[in-house]
C-alpha positions, 0 to 999 in steps of 0.5 A: 277662920270661921267659927260657927256658933251653933256647932257645939249644939250640933255636936251635942245633937248627933253625939253617939255612945259615951265611952269610958276612956280614962285608962285609954293610955293603958290600952293595949292591941287587945283593946281596940277594935280592928279599924280605927276608933276615935273615942272622942270628936275633935274640934273639926265642926267648929272650923270651916276649912275648905277655904284652903283648896285649889281643887275641888272633887266633882261626883258624877252621880251616874257613873258612882256605882255605891261602893263607898270607897270615896266615903270611907277614905275622904280624911275629911268626912266630906263625902255625902252619901244618899241612897247608898251613892255619892251624891255631893261633897261637904266643901265647908270642909273639903280640902281638895286632897284628891284621895277621893278620886284616886280610890274611886274604881269607877273613876266618878270622881274628878278633880277639878280647879276651883275658881275662887271668886 
């Protein structure tokens, strides 16, 4: 396991709004907004988990139509977006699940066997 000692500083620098979640256990359906709400960040920035994968996504940037489905469906937030299009993958955290490729309507993402060094 790799531990990034600077991850805490990076996490603090990109911290969003501080939400009052002291009563989260009492929230009902009316308190939650439509879609997922993650009131507190996890610890994924501390652990590079990309070494677990056997498949790696490869994005054809010319074929990408910018629908952003890969970005929204990626459970590891590993899709890199520039100018509204997928341009790469954060391989430090991508686990190679293939959800991005499955959801891509333009077939711009191919899953390839990763060659380990």
